[in-house]
VMD Tcl script that draws the C-alpha trace (Angstrom):
set ca {
  {-26.93 -11.83 10.55}
  {-30.78 -12.77 11.66}
  {-32.12 -11.77 8.08}
  {-30.06 -14.20 6.37}
  {-30.30 -16.86 8.68}
  {-33.76 -16.63 10.15}
  {-33.89 -19.38 11.66}
  {-30.68 -20.12 13.27}
  {-27.28 -22.05 11.49}
  {-27.13 -25.50 12.25}
  {-23.43 -26.90 13.61}
  {-23.62 -30.57 14.75}
  {-26.81 -30.92 14.88}
  {-28.54 -27.91 17.18}
  {-29.21 -25.13 15.75}
  {-28.30 -21.95 17.02}
  {-30.44 -19.07 17.14}
  {-29.30 -15.53 16.14}
  {-29.83 -12.62 18.93}
  {-29.20 -9.00 17.69}
  {-28.87 -8.14 20.53}
  {-25.93 -10.05 21.42}
  {-24.24 -8.49 18.71}
  {-25.25 -4.80 19.71}
  {-24.04 -5.44 23.23}
  {-20.48 -6.67 21.51}
  {-20.75 -3.52 20.25}
  {-21.59 -1.06 22.54}
  {-18.71 -3.16 25.18}
  {-16.46 -2.84 22.17}
  {-16.56 1.18 21.89}
  {-16.71 2.09 25.04}
  {-13.83 -0.41 25.73}
  {-11.60 1.51 22.38}
  {-13.05 5.15 23.86}
  {-11.70 4.23 27.75}
  {-9.01 2.03 26.23}
  {-9.63 -0.42 29.12}
  {-9.89 -4.61 29.01}
  {-12.83 -4.04 31.84}
  {-15.54 -3.30 30.02}
  {-15.91 -6.55 28.57}
  {-16.31 -7.93 32.42}
  {-18.42 -5.58 33.19}
  {-20.88 -6.23 30.35}
  {-20.52 -10.13 30.67}
  {-21.49 -9.65 34.49}
  {-24.36 -7.42 33.33}
  {-25.65 -9.80 30.85}
  {-24.65 -13.16 32.47}
  {-24.58 -14.76 29.33}
  {-21.11 -17.11 29.34}
  {-22.27 -17.45 25.63}
  {-21.34 -13.92 24.49}
  {-17.84 -14.00 26.90}
  {-14.60 -14.95 23.92}
  {-16.90 -13.27 21.14}
  {-16.68 -9.91 23.36}
  {-13.69 -10.12 25.09}
  {-12.09 -10.67 21.01}
  {-14.05 -7.61 20.17}
  {-12.47 -5.41 23.19}
  {-8.72 -6.52 22.42}
  {-9.22 -5.79 19.06}
  {-11.06 -2.39 19.53}
  {-8.87 -1.25 22.10}
  {-5.64 -2.38 20.09}
  {-7.10 -0.18 17.15}
  {-7.91 2.90 18.96}
  {-4.73 2.56 21.16}
  {-2.31 3.13 18.23}
  {-4.81 5.63 16.86}
  {-5.21 8.58 19.53}
  {-5.29 8.39 23.45}
  {-7.98 7.41 25.56}
  {-10.65 9.44 26.67}
  {-9.10 10.10 30.03}
  {-5.61 11.45 28.54}
  {-7.34 13.61 26.50}
  {-9.04 15.35 29.19}
  {-6.01 15.60 30.62}
  {-4.09 17.66 27.50}
  {-6.84 19.86 27.58}
  {-7.64 20.94 31.09}
  {-3.36 21.04 30.88}
  {-3.12 19.26 33.90}
  {0.47 17.23 35.08}
  {0.52 13.80 33.80}
  {3.88 11.72 33.19}
  {3.78 10.95 29.22}
  {3.44 7.58 27.72}
  {6.38 5.91 26.62}
  {5.41 3.98 23.64}
  {7.80 1.23 22.12}
  {9.92 2.72 19.70}
  {11.18 5.10 22.81}
  {11.85 1.73 24.88}
  {15.52 0.49 23.51}
  {17.55 -2.49 25.85}
  {21.37 0.05 27.49}
  {23.87 -1.88 28.36}
  {25.23 -2.05 31.98}
  {28.14 0.30 30.76}
  {26.80 3.31 28.73}
  {24.44 3.53 31.89}
  {27.46 3.90 34.36}
  {29.56 6.04 31.87}
  {26.15 8.26 31.11}
  {25.87 11.28 32.85}
  {22.41 12.40 34.41}
  {21.88 15.31 31.47}
  {22.85 12.50 28.78}
  {19.77 10.73 30.18}
  {17.50 13.49 30.24}
  {18.55 14.33 26.66}
  {17.39 10.65 25.01}
  {14.00 10.65 27.54}
  {12.92 14.01 25.62}
  {13.50 12.90 22.41}
}
mol new
graphics top color blue
foreach p $ca { graphics top sphere $p radius 0.5 }
foreach p [lrange $ca 0 end-1] q [lrange $ca 1 end] { graphics top cylinder $p $q radius 0.2 }
display resetview
């Protein structure tokens, strides 16, 4: 962007300078948030830079990176737990969640519930 618009972008009579460092910080926040599956990295990077103008693009980049990363792979921390074979609670995705009616819960036995949780 800086090479395409070396003098900045004119909008509403104001010339906005393009800062490559801003793109670097937003990219670093998005990558860190995607690896750790946390949105708090956007807040941490915002606090480190102190630039209120970066908060919206940073939040959008971190949230989109999180959405893509969560659909593709487990977080860094979950991967470490799995590699070390430590006990953990598996993540129940949206495809495992379904509505159970009142009668189904009352009539079903504990074995049926355990069987559904395994599948």
